[in-house]
MITIDREN-121805 format. One record per residue (C-alpha): residue number from 1; x, y, z; residue in three letters. Coordinates in nm, 4 decimals. Each point is the difference from the previous one (the first is absolute). Layout:
BEGIN
n  xx  yy  zz  res
NUM  X  Y  Z  ala .
...
This chain:
BEGIN
n  xx  yy  zz  res
1  -0.0841  -1.4782  2.1145  met .
2  0.3258  -0.1945  0.0209  lys .
3  0.0286  -0.2436  -0.2884  gln .
4  0.0750  -0.3660  0.0702  ala .
5  0.2346  -0.1756  -0.2381  his .
6  0.2279  -0.2934  -0.0237  ser .
7  0.3696  0.0687  0.0299  glu .
8  0.1433  0.1057  -0.3343  glu .
9  0.2268  -0.2749  -0.1307  lys .
10  0.1505  -0.0787  -0.3396  pro .
11  -0.2462  -0.2087  -0.1968  asn .
12  0.2186  -0.2891  -0.1202  val .
13  -0.2077  -0.2532  -0.1912  val .
14  0.1162  -0.3084  -0.1873  gln .
15  -0.1317  0.0187  -0.3547  glu .
16  -0.2466  -0.2778  -0.0971  pro .
17  0.0095  -0.1695  -0.3405  tyr .
18  -0.2667  0.2422  -0.1255  ile .
19  0.2165  0.3112  0.0310  pro .
20  -0.0924  0.3370  0.1386  phe .
21  0.1164  0.3288  -0.1504  val .
22  0.3221  0.1283  0.1540  glu .
23  0.0016  0.3530  -0.1447  asn .
24  -0.3279  0.1338  0.1363  ala .
25  -0.1407  0.2615  0.2338  ser .
26  -0.1026  -0.2615  0.2532  tyr .
27  0.1852  -0.3031  0.1361  pro .
28  -0.1351  -0.3483  0.0547  val .
29  -0.1104  -0.0259  0.3622  arg .
30  -0.0836  -0.2988  0.2150  ser .
31  -0.2549  -0.0043  0.2826  gly .
32  -0.3124  0.1015  -0.1917  asn .
33  -0.3583  -0.1245  0.0119  ala .
34  -0.2174  0.0007  -0.3132  val .
35  -0.3716  -0.0491  -0.0544  arg .
36  -0.1269  0.0005  -0.3612  pro .
37  -0.3449  0.1589  -0.0386  leu .
38  -0.1720  -0.1300  -0.3120  val .
39  -0.2641  0.2218  -0.1645  asp .
40  -0.1327  0.3392  0.0949  ser .
41  -0.2572  -0.0765  0.2698  ala .
42  0.2339  -0.2059  0.2232  pro .
43  0.2892  0.2370  -0.0680  ala .
44  -0.1837  0.3210  0.0786  phe .
45  -0.1758  -0.1613  0.2972  arg .
46  0.3364  -0.0809  0.1565  arg .
47  0.1461  0.3405  -0.0903  ile .
48  -0.2998  0.1734  0.1580  cys .
49  0.0479  -0.2064  0.3151  glu .
50  0.3624  0.1142  0.0142  ala .
51  -0.1010  0.3643  -0.0533  val .
52  -0.2604  -0.0294  0.2760  glu .
53  0.2640  -0.1401  0.2354  ala .
54  0.2666  0.2561  -0.0965  ala .
55  0.1525  0.1784  0.2974  gln .
56  0.2340  0.2499  -0.1654  val .
57  -0.0181  0.0295  -0.3789  ser .
58  -0.1618  -0.1124  -0.3246  val .
59  0.1952  0.0829  -0.3170  trp .
60  -0.0903  -0.1137  -0.3508  leu .
61  0.0725  0.0473  -0.3677  ser .
62  -0.2962  0.0254  -0.2384  val .
63  0.0120  -0.0319  -0.3795  thr .
64  -0.3664  -0.0392  -0.0958  phe .
65  -0.2930  0.0787  0.2263  trp .
66  -0.3771  0.0290  -0.0320  ala .
67  -0.1158  0.2290  0.2866  pro .
68  -0.3287  -0.1913  0.0255  asp .
69  0.1677  -0.3436  0.0197  tyr .
70  -0.1402  -0.1880  0.3000  gln .
71  0.2243  -0.1857  0.2405  met .
72  -0.1269  -0.3407  0.1241  pro .
73  -0.2606  -0.0597  0.2697  asp .
74  -0.1656  0.3418  -0.0062  gly .
75  0.3122  0.1985  0.0902  arg .
76  -0.0754  0.2671  -0.2578  gly .
77  0.2503  0.1539  -0.2406  thr .
78  0.3765  0.0027  0.0243  leu .
79  -0.0151  0.3555  0.1320  leu .
80  -0.2589  -0.0999  0.2607  asp .
81  0.2398  -0.2642  0.1323  val .
82  0.2920  0.2431  0.0043  leu .
83  -0.2054  0.2834  0.1533  asp .
84  -0.0910  -0.2199  0.2956  arg .
85  0.3660  -0.0819  0.0575  ala .
86  0.1015  0.3660  -0.0229  ala .
87  -0.2754  0.0936  0.2475  ala .
88  0.1708  -0.2292  0.2528  arg .
89  0.3225  0.1964  -0.0407  gly .
90  0.1665  -0.2405  -0.2434  val .
91  0.2362  0.1670  -0.2508  asp .
92  -0.1572  -0.0701  -0.3410  val .
93  0.2021  0.0784  -0.3123  arg .
94  -0.0593  -0.0822  -0.3663  ile .
95  0.2202  0.0382  -0.3064  val .
96  -0.2263  0.0353  -0.3053  phe .
97  0.1117  -0.0353  -0.3598  trp .
98  -0.0515  0.3115  -0.2144  arg .
99  -0.0128  -0.0882  -0.3719  pro .
100  0.1809  0.1985  -0.2653  asn .
101  -0.1950  0.1119  -0.3098  pro .
102  0.1283  -0.3019  -0.1930  glu .
103  -0.1103  -0.2409  0.2747  ser .
104  -0.3381  0.1552  0.0799  ser .
105  -0.2918  -0.2381  -0.0404  gly .
106  0.2161  -0.2955  0.0983  tyr .
107  -0.2198  -0.1332  0.2782  gly .
108  -0.2013  0.1946  0.2560  gln .
109  0.2592  0.2138  0.1746  ala .
110  -0.0659  0.2490  0.2796  phe .
111  0.2158  0.2711  -0.1529  ala .
112  -0.0683  0.2836  0.2440  gly .
113  -0.1910  0.2087  -0.2526  thr .
114  -0.1937  0.3040  0.1223  pro .
115  -0.3129  -0.2186  0.0062  ala .
116  0.1835  -0.2687  0.1988  asp .
117  0.1223  0.2530  0.2536  arg .
118  -0.3406  0.1605  0.0302  glu .
119  -0.1479  -0.3419  0.0705  trp .
120  0.2664  -0.0667  0.2632  leu .
121  -0.0794  0.3342  0.1631  ala .
122  -0.3676  -0.0894  0.0360  thr .
123  0.0999  -0.3071  0.2007  arg .
124  0.2536  0.1733  0.2204  gly .
125  0.2338  -0.3003  0.0240  pro .
126  0.2918  0.0136  0.2418  arg .
127  0.2349  -0.1884  -0.2263  leu .
128  0.3181  0.1330  -0.1580  lys .
129  0.0663  -0.0562  -0.3702  ala .
130  0.2563  0.0674  -0.2689  arg .
131  -0.0282  -0.0472  -0.3738  trp .
132  0.2764  -0.1590  -0.2028  asp .
133  0.0509  -0.0202  -0.3760  arg .
134  0.1820  -0.2647  -0.2007  ala .
135  0.2044  0.0458  -0.3144  tyr .
136  -0.1915  0.0564  -0.3249  gly .
137  -0.2841  -0.2446  -0.0577  tyr .
138  0.1065  -0.2266  0.2892  tyr .
139  -0.1665  -0.0007  0.3415  cys .
140  0.0722  -0.0318  0.3701  gln .
141  -0.1228  -0.3577  0.0133  his .
142  0.1034  -0.1077  0.3515  gln .
143  -0.2888  -0.1171  0.2186  lys .
144  0.0796  -0.0428  0.3668  phe .
145  -0.1224  0.0785  0.3507  trp .
146  0.2200  0.0413  0.3070  leu .
147  -0.1460  -0.0142  0.3496  ile .
148  0.1854  0.1375  0.3065  asp .
149  0.3289  0.0584  -0.1810  ala .
150  0.3007  -0.0575  0.2233  gly .
151  -0.2008  -0.1300  0.2969  his .
152  -0.0517  -0.3527  0.1392  pro .
153  -0.3378  -0.0331  -0.1769  ser .
154  0.1492  0.0944  -0.3381  glu .
155  -0.1679  -0.1849  -0.2885  thr .
156  0.0297  0.0477  -0.3772  ala .
157  -0.2325  -0.1040  -0.2818  phe .
158  0.1454  -0.0197  -0.3529  val .
159  -0.1880  -0.0992  -0.3132  gly .
160  -0.1987  0.1038  -0.3012  gly .
161  -0.3610  0.0569  0.1061  ile .
162  -0.1494  0.3421  -0.0713  asn .
163  -0.3079  0.1284  0.1875  pro .
164  -0.1867  0.0487  -0.3273  thr .
165  -0.2078  -0.3097  -0.0768  tyr .
166  -0.2575  -0.2126  0.1773  gly .
167  0.1342  -0.2229  0.2744  thr .
168  0.0762  -0.3585  -0.0976  phe .
169  -0.0794  -0.2608  0.2656  glu .
170  0.1458  -0.3482  -0.0714  pro .
171  -0.2806  -0.2466  -0.0623  gly .
172  -0.2122  0.2699  -0.1685  his .
173  0.1954  0.0377  -0.3219  ala .
174  -0.2461  0.1466  -0.2442  gly .
175  0.0315  0.2103  -0.3109  ile .
176  0.1587  0.3418  0.0396  gly .
177  0.2206  -0.0908  0.2928  his .
178  0.3764  0.0446  0.0177  arg .
179  0.2475  -0.2495  0.1389  his .
180  0.2888  0.1598  0.1891  asp .
181  0.2242  -0.0373  0.3056  ile .
182  0.1800  0.1824  0.2802  tyr .
183  0.2520  -0.1377  0.2485  val .
184  0.0199  0.1056  0.3637  glu .
185  0.3593  0.0322  0.1220  val .
186  0.1224  0.0532  0.3553  ser .
187  0.3575  -0.0088  0.1232  gly .
188  0.3278  0.1515  -0.1198  pro .
189  -0.1037  0.0464  -0.3646  ser .
190  -0.2856  0.2280  0.1050  ala .
191  0.2784  0.2477  0.0802  thr .
192  0.0674  0.0200  -0.3734  asp .
193  -0.3621  0.0871  -0.0770  val .
194  0.0424  0.2740  0.2619  his .
195  0.3155  0.1226  -0.1759  his .
196  -0.1720  -0.0103  -0.3394  asn .
197  -0.2944  0.2081  0.1246  phe .
198  0.2238  0.2652  0.1572  val .
199  0.2118  0.0211  -0.3137  gln .
200  -0.3035  0.0483  -0.2200  arg .
201  -0.1672  0.2441  0.2403  trp .
202  0.3075  0.2192  0.0352  asn .
203  0.0653  0.0117  -0.3749  glu .
204  -0.3609  0.0031  -0.1265  ala .
205  0.0099  0.2052  -0.3189  ser .
206  -0.2834  0.2370  0.0938  glu .
207  0.1084  0.0742  0.3565  arg .
208  0.0852  0.3631  -0.0796  arg .
209  -0.3071  0.0659  -0.2164  glu .
210  -0.2947  0.1882  0.1481  arg .
211  -0.2297  -0.2939  -0.0774  asp .
212  0.2587  -0.2704  0.0688  gly .
213  -0.0736  -0.0636  0.3676  thr .
214  -0.3010  -0.0274  0.2281  trp .
215  -0.0426  0.0319  0.3728  gly .
216  0.1802  0.1618  0.2899  gly .
217  0.3591  -0.1164  0.0208  gly .
218  0.0040  -0.1430  -0.3523  ala .
219  0.2916  0.2306  -0.0859  asp .
220  0.2298  -0.1548  0.2609  glu .
221  0.3006  -0.2185  -0.0807  val .
222  -0.0247  -0.3476  0.1501  met .
223  0.2816  -0.1797  0.1805  ala .
224  0.1294  -0.3257  -0.1460  phe .
225  -0.0127  -0.3119  0.2181  pro .
226  0.3213  -0.0482  0.1971  asp .
227  -0.0416  -0.3536  0.1358  arg .
228  -0.1089  -0.3373  -0.1358  ile .
229  -0.3379  -0.1212  0.1238  ser .
230  -0.0106  -0.3027  0.2281  ala .
231  -0.0307  -0.3539  -0.1354  ala .
232  -0.3566  -0.1281  -0.0284  arg .
233  0.0572  -0.3346  -0.1753  gly .
234  0.2573  -0.2103  -0.1823  asp .
235  -0.0493  0.0973  -0.3657  ile .
236  0.2757  0.1336  -0.2248  leu .
237  -0.1337  0.3012  -0.1944  leu .
238  0.1176  0.2868  -0.2210  gln .
239  -0.1995  0.3098  -0.0864  met .
240  0.0702  0.0724  -0.3669  gln .
241  -0.0665  0.3029  -0.2175  arg .
242  0.0035  0.1333  -0.3516  asn .
243  0.0513  0.3777  -0.0177  val .
244  0.0572  0.2134  -0.3091  tyr .
245  0.3269  0.1928  -0.0120  lys .
246  0.0104  0.3586  0.1305  glu .
247  -0.3370  -0.0394  0.1704  arg .
248  0.1588  0.0065  0.3471  tyr .
249  0.3523  0.1088  0.0889  tyr .
250  0.0561  -0.1088  0.3588  gly .
251  0.2468  -0.2706  0.0954  ser .
252  -0.0780  -0.0264  0.3722  gln .
253  0.0452  -0.3698  0.0843  pro .
254  -0.2617  -0.2036  0.1739  thr .
255  0.1117  -0.1205  0.3457  pro .
256  0.2456  -0.2845  -0.0449  gly .
257  0.0155  0.0682  -0.3747  gly .
258  0.2384  0.1720  -0.2369  lys .
259  -0.0388  0.3435  -0.1619  pro .
260  -0.1778  -0.0328  -0.3339  phe .
261  0.0178  0.2799  -0.2578  gly .
262  -0.3610  0.0083  -0.1118  leu .
263  0.0667  0.2826  -0.2471  ala .
264  0.1256  -0.2670  -0.2404  glu .
265  -0.3260  -0.1900  0.0407  gly .
266  -0.0616  -0.3492  0.1341  glu .
267  -0.0951  -0.3194  -0.1831  arg .
268  0.0136  -0.2496  0.2853  thr .
269  -0.3298  -0.1639  -0.0946  leu .
270  0.0932  -0.0478  -0.3635  leu .
271  0.3270  -0.1629  0.1032  glu .
272  -0.1705  -0.2160  0.2623  gln .
273  -0.2596  -0.1319  -0.2445  tyr .
274  0.2708  -0.1089  -0.2435  lys .
275  0.2295  -0.1501  0.2646  gln .
276  -0.2828  -0.1916  0.1661  ala .
277  -0.1283  -0.1508  -0.3256  ile .
278  0.3542  -0.0981  -0.0981  asp .
279  0.0422  -0.1799  0.3329  ala .
280  -0.3297  -0.1935  -0.0221  ala .
281  0.0462  -0.3764  0.0188  arg .
282  -0.3562  -0.1300  0.0113  arg .
283  -0.2807  0.2538  -0.0468  ser .
284  -0.0890  0.3607  -0.0734  val .
285  -0.3499  0.1212  0.0849  tyr .
286  -0.0899  0.3567  -0.1039  ile .
287  -0.3093  0.2133  0.0405  glu .
288  0.0327  0.3306  -0.1811  asn .
289  -0.2078  0.2717  -0.1586  gln .
290  0.2132  -0.0123  -0.3154  ala .
291  0.1689  -0.2584  -0.2178  ile .
292  0.3774  0.0156  0.0481  pro .
293  0.2121  0.2394  -0.2009  val .
294  0.2377  -0.1808  -0.2413  pro .
295  0.2922  0.0333  0.2440  glu .
296  -0.1882  -0.1958  0.2685  ile .
297  -0.1613  -0.2418  -0.2476  ala .
298  0.3451  -0.1000  -0.1246  ala .
299  0.0990  -0.1025  0.3537  his .
300  -0.3237  -0.1983  0.0357  leu .
301  0.0763  -0.1852  -0.3234  glu .
302  0.3429  -0.0961  0.1319  glu .
303  -0.1691  -0.1373  0.3116  ala .
304  -0.2361  -0.2064  -0.2155  leu .
305  0.2967  -0.1409  -0.1903  arg .
306  0.1394  -0.1170  0.3349  arg .
307  -0.3242  -0.1903  0.0686  gly .
308  -0.1544  0.2499  0.2432  val .
309  -0.3802  0.0047  0.0273  glu .
310  -0.1382  0.3506  -0.0709  val .
311  -0.3532  0.1323  0.0579  val .
312  -0.0798  0.3605  -0.0886  leu .
313  -0.3366  0.1380  0.1151  leu .
314  -0.0995  0.3247  -0.1768  val .
315  -0.3204  0.1899  -0.0764  pro .
316  -0.1972  -0.2114  -0.2471  ala .
317  -0.1202  0.3258  -0.1531  glu .
318  0.2936  0.2390  0.0156  pro .
319  0.0004  0.3757  -0.0132  glu .
320  -0.0950  0.1684  -0.3252  gly .
321  0.3540  0.0820  -0.1109  his .
322  0.0810  -0.3730  -0.0196  val .
323  -0.2873  -0.0584  -0.2419  arg .
324  0.1125  0.3026  -0.2007  glu .
325  0.3511  -0.1440  -0.0190  tyr .
326  -0.1479  -0.3195  -0.1490  arg .
327  -0.1350  0.2046  -0.2908  lys .
328  0.3313  0.1793  -0.0627  asn .
329  0.2609  -0.1906  -0.2078  pro .
330  0.2739  0.2202  0.1457  asp .
331  -0.0761  -0.1433  0.3445  lys .
332  0.0372  -0.3610  -0.1101  arg .
333  0.3172  -0.0491  0.2035  ser .
334  -0.1946  0.0854  0.3178  phe .
335  -0.1695  -0.3430  -0.0255  phe .
336  0.2694  -0.2146  -0.1606  glu .
337  0.1689  -0.0932  0.3270  his .
338  -0.3313  -0.0946  0.1596  met .
339  -0.0866  -0.2181  -0.2971  glu .
340  0.3419  -0.1655  0.0307  ala .
341  -0.0764  -0.0921  0.3619  leu .
342  -0.3226  -0.1619  -0.1156  gly .
343  0.1938  -0.2579  -0.2002  arg .
344  0.1250  -0.1624  0.3210  tyr .
345  -0.2125  -0.2720  0.1578  glu .
346  0.0902  0.1167  0.3514  arg .
347  -0.1315  0.3543  -0.0595  phe .
348  -0.3556  0.1000  0.0909  thr .
349  -0.1533  0.3396  -0.0742  leu .
350  -0.3242  0.0401  0.1933  ala .
351  -0.2740  0.2411  0.0983  gly .
352  -0.2756  -0.0245  0.2604  ile .
353  -0.3750  0.0457  -0.0429  ala .
354  -0.2902  -0.0145  0.2434  gly .
355  -0.3737  -0.0672  -0.0440  pro .
356  -0.1871  0.2970  -0.1421  asn .
357  -0.3484  -0.0951  0.1242  gly .
358  -0.1313  -0.0822  -0.3488  asp .
359  0.1472  -0.3450  -0.0373  gly .
360  0.3252  0.1231  -0.1474  gly .
361  0.3272  0.1341  0.1302  arg .
362  0.1569  0.3432  0.0114  gly .
363  0.3688  0.0764  0.0113  ser .
364  0.1510  0.0889  0.3393  ile .
365  0.2706  0.2593  -0.0530  tyr .
366  0.3394  -0.1140  0.1284  val .
367  0.1649  0.3044  0.1584  his .
368  0.2471  -0.1923  0.2192  ala .
369  0.3768  0.0406  -0.0329  lys .
370  0.1551  -0.3108  0.1536  ile .
371  0.2492  -0.2723  -0.0853  met .
372  0.0673  -0.3287  0.1844  leu .
373  0.2982  -0.2236  -0.0755  ile .
374  0.0682  -0.3585  0.1105  asp .
375  -0.2282  0.0327  0.3056  asp .
376  0.2977  0.1867  0.1504  ala .
377  -0.0082  0.3648  -0.1111  trp .
378  -0.2721  0.2575  -0.0627  ala .
379  -0.0431  0.3659  -0.0852  thr .
380  -0.3179  0.2033  0.0570  ile .
381  -0.0462  0.3662  -0.0803  gly .
382  -0.0884  0.2633  -0.2559  ser .
383  0.2401  -0.0874  -0.2844  cys .
384  -0.1494  -0.1334  -0.3222  asn .
385  0.1957  -0.1816  -0.2689  leu .
386  -0.0732  0.2722  -0.2560  his .
387  0.2446  0.2669  -0.1134  ser .
388  -0.1497  0.2841  0.2055  asn .
389  0.0475  -0.1798  0.3312  ser .
390  0.3399  -0.1437  -0.0865  leu .
391  0.1542  0.3106  -0.1559  tyr .
392  -0.1903  0.3084  0.1168  gly .
393  -0.2497  -0.0219  0.2876  his .
394  0.0941  0.0252  0.3667  thr .
395  -0.0688  -0.3482  0.1404  glu .
396  0.0337  -0.1926  0.3275  leu .
397  -0.0067  -0.3774  0.0636  asn .
398  0.0596  -0.2187  0.3036  ala .
399  0.2127  -0.2997  -0.1024  thr .
400  0.0494  -0.2890  0.2407  phe .
401  0.1770  -0.3336  0.0287  trp .
402  -0.1917  -0.2530  0.2105  asn .
403  -0.1272  -0.3396  -0.1249  pro .
404  -0.2758  -0.0281  0.2602  glu .
405  -0.1455  0.3455  -0.0733  ala .
406  0.0302  -0.0341  -0.3773  val .
407  -0.1551  -0.3462  -0.0075  arg .
408  -0.2927  0.1223  0.2111  ala .
409  -0.0558  0.2936  -0.2359  leu .
410  0.0114  -0.2265  -0.3045  arg .
411  -0.2594  -0.2264  0.1630  gly .
412  -0.2275  0.2944  0.0791  gln .
413  0.0148  0.1409  -0.3533  leu .
414  -0.0558  -0.3335  -0.1727  leu .
415  -0.2865  -0.0845  0.2335  ser .
416  -0.1748  0.3166  -0.1171  glu .
417  0.0722  -0.0512  -0.3701  his .
418  -0.0393  -0.3801  -0.0272  leu .
419  -0.2376  -0.0756  0.2882  asp .
420  0.2438  -0.2756  0.0951  arg .
421  0.2193  -0.0528  0.3031  asp .
422  0.3600  -0.0273  -0.1235  thr .
423  0.1631  0.0208  0.3429  ser .
424  0.1008  -0.3662  -0.0180  gly .
425  0.1646  0.0422  -0.3425  met .
426  0.3435  0.1282  -0.0845  asp .
427  0.0261  0.3104  -0.2175  asp .
428  0.0513  -0.1804  -0.3314  arg .
429  -0.2916  -0.2352  0.0577  glu .
430  -0.2212  0.2956  0.0966  ala .
431  0.0862  0.1957  -0.3159  leu .
432  -0.0604  -0.3059  -0.2180  arg .
433  -0.3446  -0.0251  0.1613  leu .
434  -0.0510  0.3692  -0.0755  tyr .
435  0.0734  -0.0699  -0.3671  arg .
436  -0.2396  -0.2964  -0.0073  thr .
437  -0.2927  0.1817  0.1636  ile .
438  0.0532  0.3213  -0.1984  ala .
439  0.0099  -0.1964  -0.3261  gly .
440  -0.3169  -0.1928  0.0821  glu .
441  -0.1821  0.3206  0.0975  asn .
442  0.1010  0.1574  -0.3300  arg .
443  -0.1379  -0.2961  -0.1934  arg .
444  -0.3246  0.0133  0.1994  arg .
445  -0.0360  0.3720  -0.0565  gly .
446  0.0451  -0.0310  -0.3742  glu .
447  -0.2828  -0.2569  -0.0056  ser .
448  -0.2288  0.2242  0.2053  gly .
449  0.0414  -0.1894  0.3267  asp .
450  0.0885  0.2357  0.2881  phe .
451  -0.0289  -0.2522  0.2844  ala .
452  0.3722  0.0321  0.0603  trp .
453  0.2395  -0.1286  0.2612  gln .
454  0.0963  0.3271  0.1687  gly .
455  0.0694  0.3195  -0.1960  leu .
456  0.3139  -0.0555  -0.2093  ala .
457  -0.0083  -0.0700  -0.3722  phe .
458  0.2678  -0.0329  -0.2632  glu .
459  0.0810  0.2833  -0.2395  leu .
460  0.1631  -0.0438  -0.3393  asn .
461  0.3249  0.2022  -0.0085  pro .
462  -0.0292  0.0346  -0.3780  ala .
463  -0.3380  0.1713  0.0362  glu .
464  0.0490  0.2012  0.3180  tyr .
465  -0.1616  0.3417  -0.0299  gly .
466  -0.2823  -0.1136  -0.2273  leu .
467  -0.3607  -0.0219  0.1129  glu .
468  -0.1041  -0.3067  0.2015  leu .
469  -0.3279  -0.0745  -0.1733  ser .
470  -0.0939  -0.2908  0.2260  phe .
471  -0.0059  0.2220  0.3112  leu .
472  -0.3383  0.1596  0.0564  leu .
473  0.1026  0.3412  0.1317  thr .
């Protein structure tokens, strides 16, 4: 089938006051459309719709996967959804992460073990797959889907949601749920997701191993995109990556981009986080699975000194290693920067908790990886603010500059967390309201009153990682 593309032209973009990263695999491109998809049920519902409408191809990257995870609305498992697409003649390809011995047990990976391959054989799927390792104890952490790559219906989904936990439907936020987000991207920047997939597929570490591929044609080398996809909107967007050095060696440029020597590694996301925070004039809103590493926390403190409002939403009950760090005097510095942020009136550290059915509340795990600045700039993807994501994992985010889209996303997120409509407020006023409601909910919780306004409640930065005794989990 002949591919339809826009004419390839140099992508000359005037840099906004929140800068983009110049030295990166992918350029900033105009002409995109974005659609944030908040929480797993809405996100996977929309992704399934796109898969069901796919005409040519469905390609995805999977880090963690539970084979029995159920997609929304009775669609069955992930493989059920993909099998139906493949049966229609759609080219279905997956890049799975294969853990190293030092990273085994880090999440529920589909590593292509003999048992995994035997299970695949019993299903007889028509998909093609390759397995890909990361360096040492790091992982291939990118999470994206690409529909109809290189064709007029091309659509990408980039985010952090794994098909491993129960679906989370907004408005039904109970104990045990996870809060997360994807963003749907169509337009020229989808070309860069296409390029990223081909690069990873062609250089997947296990491609020459007997158990490193699956399916007829999985040993073939894919062609890189050669044209920029047509404009679908008016949003300025840059696909951004972190990649560990010597993981991939190719330097094939994306259409309209410059050659990038990936053998030296890429830290576009780390640089973007720092540059964006440094440029903030009014507000920084973050949802992340981890508290920021000291390097990022130092930039947040500088923003607070400038009078910027900062809200950081994290898991109220973090992963076990954070609690272990609290008990280890040698890890004291891990928390010192967070505690320093807590001394600023304009800083709010918060978690979210939903009704548990017994009159109390249970923590909702924050798995999102997003940042919004000044109601003007946002990034959504797989990259956490912890050291693994910033210095070792392979990551992918979609970063965009558009006040209308960012303001709408901020309103959607705060409506879920505060049960208040903040669409008529500016960003600073909305984050001050966040601080007020979260603080009041904390005080109510400590007194045994769980009739909260929304879900958000204040956390004490000096005690983060300790047990929350007032939550009935």
